[in-house]
N, C-alpha and C positions, 0 to 999 in steps of 0.2 A: 838860841831854840836848842833843847835837849835832842839827843841823837834820835832817831826814828826809829820805832820797832820793825825788825826785817821779816816779814810775814809770807810764806809759802802756802797755798791753796791746794789741798787736795780733791779731787773731784771738781774741777773746775769747768770741766766739760757739761756737768749737769745744771738744771736752772737753779738751785741754791746755791751751786759753786759760781755761775757766773755771776750771783748777785754780789757774792763774798768778794770777788775780784774788783768788782767797781766799787762796792764801798771801802774797801781798802785800798784803792787806788786815789780815792775822794778825801781820805783822810790825812791830815797835813802830819800827824804824828806816827803815820805808819808808813811803811814802803813795801811793796809788793815785790818780790824779788824771784818768784817761781809760781807758776799755776800749772799745775800736772794734771792731766786728763788718765784714762785708763789706758792701761799697759806702760805709762811712762817709769821710769826708774827712779826709786826713791832717791839714790843717791844724788839726784839733781839738785834735791833739797840743800844737800851738805855743800855741794860746788857753788851754789848761788850764796850760801851764806846766811842761810835763815836761821833766826832764834826762836820764832814760833811758828808752829802748824796748825792750820785748821782744816780738819777731817770733814768732809761733806761726802763721802764716796757710799758705799753700801756694806750692807752687814757683812757679807762674805771677807771683807777687804781691811775693815777699819780696825780690827784688834791687831794685825801685823803692823798696821801704818802706825797705829798710837806706838806699840813696844819699840818700832824702829825710833822713833822720836824720842822716847823716853832712854834708850839704850846710848843716842847719840846726843843727850843733853839738850833736848829741844823741849820747849814748853807748847802743849797741845791743847786747843780748844775744838771739842768733837760734837758733831751735830747728828752723827749718822746713827742709828737705831741698832738695835741688837745686843745692847750691853747688858748680858743679864746679871744676876747676881754672883755666880759663878766665874764670869769675865771679870767683873769689876773687882772680885776679890785677888784674882791672878794678877791684874795691874796694881793692885795695891802691894803684893809682894815685889813686883817687879820694881816699882817706885822706891821701896825702902832701901834699895841699893844705888837709888840716884835720889837722894834725900833734897837737895837743890831744884829739882822740876817740880814743876806744877802743870797738872791735867786737869781740865774741866769738861766732863760729860753733861749737856745738856740736853734734856728732851724736848727743850722748846727755848727759842731765842727770843720770843716775843717779849717784851717787858710786860705787856699788858696781860697775857695771857700766865706768864708766872706770878702775878701779884693775884690775878684771880684764884689761881688754883691756891696761893697762900692762905687767901680770904677766905676761901671755901674750907679749908682745913681748921680755920680758928672758929669757924661758925658752927663746924658739924657736930661737937658736943653739945650744942642747944636744941637740936633737932631730933625728932625720934627717927625720921627715915632721911636716907640718901641715896641719891642714884645717880649717875653722870651719862650723858649722850655727847659722842664726839662725832662729827662729821668731816670729811675729807675728800677730796678728789679720787675718782676711781683708779688712777695710777699709784695711789700707795700701797705699798707691798706688806704691810703689817697692819693686825688688828687684834686689841686695842693699839691705838696710837700709844708712842711711849710719854707723850704728854699725858693722857688719860691715865694709863698706869701709875705715872708719878703721882698725879693727884689722889687717885685711890690710896697709895701708899701714906700720902702726907694724911688725908682723911683719918684713914685706918689708926694712924699713930695717934692722933688726937683725941680720937673718940674710947682708943684703949687708955691712955691715959687718964681719961675722965670717966672711965668704969660705965662706958655706955654701952648699952645691948645693942644686939643684932638689931636691922631694920626690919620693923615688922611685915611677914609675907605669908600669906595664907594658901600661897600656890600648891595644889595637890597633883595635878597633870598640866604637862606642858611640852611643846613641841621642842625638839633639840635647837639649843639658842634663842628659845624666845624671851627668857629672862635675862638674855644678855652674859657677858663673861663675869665671874666672880674672880676679884682682884682684892686679896684679904678681906674679905665680907662684903665689897661694896661691888655693886652691879655696875657694869660697864657696857654701854650699847653703842655699835658701831654703824656709821651710814657712810656709805661709797655713792657718790653721786658726782654725776657731770655738772661743772661750775662752781663748785667748790673749790674752797683751798684749803681751810685749816680754821676749824671752829669747835668749841666746845662749852656744853651746858653742865654746870651742876645743880641739880634739883635738891632742895633741903625741905622738908616737911614735916610739920605737928600738927595735933587738932586746930582746923580753923585755919591754918596760914601756912603759905609757901615762899620760900625765897627762890629764886634763880639766879645765879652768876652764870654770866655768859661772856665769852670773848669770841672776836671775830677777827681772823687775820683775811683780809681781802687780796693781798699781794705778798709775795716773799720777801718786799721789801721790808715788810715789818719786822722781819727776824734780824736784821743786819744791825740795828742798836745794840741788841745783845750780844752779837758775835763781836762786837768792837769793845764793848765794856769787857766782855772776857778776855780778847787779847790783851787789853790794858791791864788787868788784873790779876793775869793769870801766874805771872812771875812772882808776884808777892804771896801768893797761895801755895807752898808747895805740897806735894801729896795730890792726893784724888777729892775733887770736891765734885758729888753728883747733884745737876739741877743749880740753876743760875741763881737761885734762891739764896744760896748759900755766900753769893757775892752781893745781896742787897741786904740793907738797913730795914729789917722789918721787925725791929723791936723785941729780937728773942733771945 
């Protein structure tokens, strides 16, 4: 058997972090060497001999965590939100000084969600209208979700490449927020409701027809296959990869 990948989980005290700890421990080709919670020193990761880091912390901490990993030659798989375009650009610059290091930032690790977003982007050029509804538990701190923003970006890019016009909308008056957030020309509506985990619908419409692509995560365990996939591939993909779709064979 080949040497196991040595993994440290940051944010191990959270719900996602706890799932990641369990998933890594259950994987025969991975070895959990550190599980850090809030306030734990990052140097523990180095002392434990980790080669890979999973960051599932909070937006205020994730940038420093990943930069620490990169500067110490550790590959990083990141599920924490808050990675703006400016932050990603700064990380790309840091990675240029460590060309052997790979970083994956994934707005969503559920393989079904990643595929649904990719399929929606491919379909969007064939429909006149497109909007997104994302639904999450009420403890989620960001809106729209990173997944919805990523989906909107993918859709906008495909529609721009196909020279599609904007979705028709005759609205002249509206309460603030009634038409959702505008993400690169795609309307995104956020729902926060007790009992939900993570759900998204992409609504595509043309005259006389509608296509709805929906994905539902009912349990955080649904994200773990994507986390494990990232850990197994990130060392083979130096530099920054944004979106788990970058690790999937989608025929592009």
